[in-house]
C-alpha positions as CSV (number, residue, x, y, z in Angstrom):
1,X,74.2,26.5,-45.6
2,X,75.5,28.8,-48.3
3,X,73.7,31.7,-50.0
4,X,75.2,32.6,-53.4
5,X,74.8,35.1,-56.2
6,X,74.2,33.2,-59.5
7,X,74.5,34.0,-63.2
8,X,71.5,31.8,-64.0
9,X,70.5,29.0,-61.7
10,X,67.9,26.3,-62.6
11,X,66.3,24.2,-59.8
12,X,66.7,20.4,-60.2
13,X,63.9,19.2,-62.4
14,X,62.4,17.0,-59.7
15,X,61.9,20.0,-57.4
16,X,60.2,22.3,-60.0
17,X,56.5,22.5,-59.1
18,X,53.8,24.7,-57.6
19,X,55.2,24.1,-54.1
20,X,58.9,24.1,-54.9
21,X,60.8,26.5,-57.2
22,X,57.3,28.0,-57.9
23,X,58.5,31.0,-59.9
24,X,60.4,28.8,-62.3
25,X,57.4,26.4,-62.5
26,X,55.0,29.3,-63.3
27,X,57.1,30.6,-66.1
28,X,57.7,27.1,-67.5
29,X,53.9,26.6,-67.7
30,X,53.8,29.8,-69.8
31,X,56.6,28.6,-72.0
32,X,59.0,31.2,-70.8
33,X,62.6,30.6,-69.9
34,X,63.3,31.5,-66.3
35,X,66.3,31.2,-64.0
36,X,67.3,32.4,-60.5
37,X,69.9,35.1,-59.7
38,X,70.4,33.7,-56.2
39,X,70.5,30.3,-54.5
40,X,70.3,29.4,-50.8
41,X,70.2,26.4,-48.4
42,X,67.3,24.4,-47.0
43,X,67.2,21.3,-44.7
44,X,64.0,19.5,-43.8
45,X,63.5,16.5,-41.5
46,X,62.3,13.3,-43.0
47,X,60.1,12.6,-40.1
48,X,57.4,14.6,-38.4
49,X,57.9,15.3,-34.7
50,X,55.2,15.6,-32.0
51,X,56.1,17.5,-28.8
52,X,59.5,17.7,-27.2
53,X,62.4,20.2,-26.8
54,X,64.2,21.2,-30.0
55,X,67.3,23.4,-30.3
56,X,70.1,24.4,-32.7
57,X,73.4,26.1,-32.0
58,X,73.9,28.4,-34.9
59,X,75.6,31.5,-36.3
60,X,73.4,33.4,-38.7
61,X,74.2,35.5,-41.8
62,X,73.8,39.2,-41.5
63,X,73.2,42.2,-43.8
64,X,70.3,43.4,-45.9
65,X,68.1,40.8,-47.6
66,X,69.2,37.7,-45.8
67,X,66.4,35.6,-44.1
68,X,67.6,32.7,-42.0
69,X,65.0,30.7,-40.1
70,X,64.4,27.6,-37.8
71,X,60.8,26.5,-37.9
72,X,58.1,23.8,-37.8
73,X,55.4,23.3,-40.3
74,X,52.5,21.0,-41.2
75,X,49.3,21.5,-43.3
76,X,46.3,19.6,-44.5
77,X,42.8,20.2,-45.9
78,X,41.6,23.5,-44.3
79,X,44.1,23.5,-41.5
80,X,47.6,24.9,-41.2
81,X,50.2,24.9,-38.4
82,X,53.6,26.6,-38.1
83,X,55.9,27.5,-35.2
84,X,58.8,29.9,-35.9
85,X,61.5,29.2,-33.4
86,X,63.1,32.2,-35.0
87,X,63.2,34.3,-38.2
88,X,65.7,37.1,-38.8
89,X,64.5,40.3,-40.3
90,X,67.8,41.9,-41.1
91,X,66.6,45.5,-41.1
92,X,65.6,45.2,-37.5
93,X,69.1,44.9,-36.0
94,X,69.9,43.1,-32.8
95,X,66.6,41.1,-32.6
96,X,65.0,37.8,-33.8
97,X,61.3,37.3,-34.5
98,X,59.3,34.4,-33.0
99,X,55.7,33.4,-33.4
100,X,53.1,30.6,-33.9
101,X,50.8,30.6,-37.0
102,X,47.7,28.5,-37.4
103,X,44.5,28.2,-39.4
104,X,41.5,25.9,-38.9
105,X,38.4,25.4,-40.9
106,X,40.0,27.3,-43.9
107,X,40.4,30.4,-41.8
108,X,44.2,31.3,-41.6
109,X,45.4,33.3,-38.7
110,X,48.8,35.0,-38.3
111,X,49.8,35.7,-34.7
112,X,51.9,38.7,-33.8
113,X,55.6,38.4,-33.9
114,X,57.7,39.0,-30.8
115,X,60.9,40.8,-31.4
116,X,63.5,39.5,-29.0
117,X,66.8,41.3,-28.3
118,X,69.8,39.1,-29.0
119,X,73.5,39.8,-28.9
120,X,74.4,40.5,-32.5
121,X,76.2,41.1,-34.8
122,X,75.4,37.5,-35.6
123,X,77.5,35.5,-33.2
124,X,76.8,31.9,-32.0
125,X,73.6,31.4,-30.1
126,X,71.3,28.6,-28.9
127,X,67.7,28.8,-30.3
128,X,65.2,26.4,-28.7
129,X,61.6,25.5,-28.6
130,X,59.6,23.4,-26.0
131,X,56.3,22.2,-27.3
132,X,53.7,20.1,-25.5
133,X,49.9,19.7,-25.5
134,X,49.3,22.7,-23.2
135,X,52.0,25.3,-24.0
136,X,54.7,26.5,-26.3
137,X,57.9,28.0,-24.9
138,X,60.7,29.8,-26.9
139,X,64.3,30.0,-25.7
140,X,67.4,31.9,-26.7
141,X,70.7,30.8,-25.1
142,X,68.5,28.4,-23.1
143,X,66.6,31.2,-21.4
144,X,62.9,31.6,-21.8
145,X,61.9,34.6,-24.0
146,X,58.3,33.8,-24.7
147,X,55.5,31.4,-23.6
148,X,52.0,30.9,-25.1
149,X,49.2,28.7,-24.0
150,X,48.7,26.1,-26.7
151,X,45.1,26.7,-27.5
152,X,45.3,28.8,-30.7
153,X,41.9,28.9,-32.4
154,X,40.5,26.9,-29.5
155,X,42.4,23.9,-30.7
156,X,46.1,24.6,-30.4
157,X,49.0,23.3,-32.5
158,X,48.7,19.6,-31.9
159,X,49.6,17.8,-35.1
160,X,53.0,16.3,-35.8
161,X,55.2,18.7,-37.7
162,X,58.4,18.5,-39.7
163,X,61.5,20.6,-38.8
164,X,63.0,23.1,-41.3
165,X,66.3,25.0,-41.1
166,X,66.9,27.3,-44.0
167,X,68.4,30.6,-45.2
168,X,66.5,32.5,-47.8
169,X,66.4,36.0,-49.3
170,X,63.8,38.8,-49.1
171,X,62.3,39.6,-52.4
172,X,62.9,43.0,-54.1
173,X,59.3,44.0,-53.2
174,X,60.0,43.7,-49.4
175,X,61.2,46.7,-47.4
176,X,64.5,45.0,-46.6
177,X,65.7,43.7,-49.9
178,X,69.2,42.8,-51.1
179,X,71.4,45.9,-51.7
180,X,74.9,46.6,-53.0
181,X,76.1,46.1,-49.4
182,X,74.8,42.5,-49.3
183,X,77.8,40.2,-49.1
184,X,78.0,37.0,-51.2
185,X,78.6,34.2,-50.6
186,X,77.1,34.2,-47.1
187,X,76.6,31.4,-44.7
188,X,74.4,30.0,-42.0
189,X,76.4,27.8,-39.7
190,X,74.7,25.1,-37.5
191,X,77.1,23.3,-35.1
192,X,74.5,21.2,-33.3
193,X,70.8,20.2,-33.7
194,X,69.3,18.4,-30.7
195,X,65.9,16.8,-30.2
196,X,64.7,15.7,-26.7
197,X,61.6,14.0,-25.4
198,X,60.6,14.0,-21.7
199,X,60.6,10.7,-19.8
200,X,57.2,10.2,-18.1
201,X,57.0,8.6,-14.7
202,X,53.4,9.7,-14.3
203,X,52.5,7.2,-11.4
204,X,55.1,8.4,-9.0
205,X,54.4,10.8,-6.1
206,X,57.5,12.6,-4.7
207,X,57.5,13.8,-1.1
208,X,60.9,15.6,-0.6
209,X,64.1,14.9,-2.6
210,X,67.0,13.7,-0.4
211,X,69.7,13.6,-3.1
212,X,69.6,15.3,-6.5
213,X,72.5,13.3,-7.7
214,X,70.4,10.1,-7.7
215,X,67.0,11.7,-8.4
216,X,65.3,10.4,-11.6
217,X,64.2,13.5,-13.5
218,X,61.3,12.0,-15.4
219,X,58.0,13.8,-15.1
220,X,56.2,12.7,-11.9
221,X,52.6,12.7,-10.9
222,X,53.2,15.3,-8.1
223,X,56.1,16.8,-6.2
224,X,56.0,18.2,-2.7
225,X,59.1,19.9,-1.3
226,X,59.8,21.3,2.2
227,X,62.6,21.7,4.6
228,X,63.9,18.2,4.1
229,X,64.9,19.1,0.5
230,X,68.2,21.0,-0.1
231,X,68.9,22.5,-3.4
232,X,72.7,22.2,-4.1
233,X,74.5,25.5,-4.2
234,X,75.2,26.7,-7.7
235,X,73.0,24.1,-9.3
236,X,70.4,24.4,-12.1
237,X,67.5,22.1,-11.3
238,X,64.4,21.4,-13.5
239,X,61.4,19.6,-11.9
240,X,58.2,18.6,-13.7
241,X,55.0,17.0,-12.7
242,X,51.6,16.3,-14.4
243,X,49.3,17.2,-11.4
244,X,51.0,19.7,-9.2
245,X,54.2,20.9,-7.5
246,X,53.9,22.0,-3.9
247,X,56.5,24.2,-2.1
248,X,55.9,23.9,1.7
249,X,57.2,26.0,4.6
250,X,61.0,25.5,5.1
251,X,61.8,25.0,1.4
252,X,64.6,27.4,0.2
253,X,66.6,27.9,-3.0
254,X,70.1,29.2,-2.2
255,X,71.4,32.4,-3.8
256,X,73.1,31.6,-7.1
257,X,71.1,28.3,-7.7
258,X,68.4,28.1,-10.4
259,X,65.1,26.1,-10.0
260,X,62.6,25.6,-12.9
261,X,59.2,24.1,-12.1
262,X,56.8,23.0,-14.8
263,X,53.4,21.4,-14.9
264,X,53.5,19.2,-18.0
265,X,51.1,16.7,-19.5
266,X,54.0,14.5,-20.6
267,X,52.4,12.8,-23.6
268,X,55.1,10.2,-24.1
269,X,55.2,6.6,-22.9
270,X,55.6,5.8,-19.3
271,X,59.1,5.3,-18.0
272,X,60.1,3.3,-15.0
273,X,62.9,5.1,-13.1
274,X,65.7,2.8,-12.0
275,X,66.1,2.1,-8.3
276,X,68.5,4.3,-6.4
277,X,71.9,2.7,-5.9
278,X,72.0,4.0,-2.3
């Protein structure tokens, strides 16, 4: 997506309104000619998404004034929901900002941002979000950087939302506006955008895992692991269950391996794991 300095840019007529190109719309209603001095990029999903894991691999624009973001949004009568996978506030170097926002019963709430250190200047990174009925988890480079219980306002962010990827500019009234050092044109590059949904095998009880090469990684009802389970050296294993995961005496994770355990409601349809070929 490209951010450009313009001589005099007019939005396409079909996009000029109170919720799009609003400044041009407001002046048009007053009979005053208006045009923009800058333009930027914006991509929005056609469909709304409800729970899952979402990620992009992106390289972001840097410098004063630039405002790239990857976020989710939905709104209705007296309710509002938003999850910022990231926003970049360019005057806070070497960090990204992440937060949920919500409002119910016509009472908007803005949750605190978390400023997360990231290896800038503005190189390629993975930015991800895992969202389910019970919790919201943020990732940078596929490592967890924040997790919140999904009960904001006693209700949580539960409605389907659309995905937005955009690069904008801070207004001259902000404390990090465009300056003479801002470089134009500037770009936000997105190499991949991935969406995943968990497979749910909610009726299966697992007692030990004999072979992780043939194990079906759908979300189980429960998982119990002891000395008969061997985590492969150097592996990165993720196990999920709806009810519980039990680690019994004798279970070990070898040095250098990674094991992620998650209790997850798995709201998708049930999935029948194929039988083991062995």
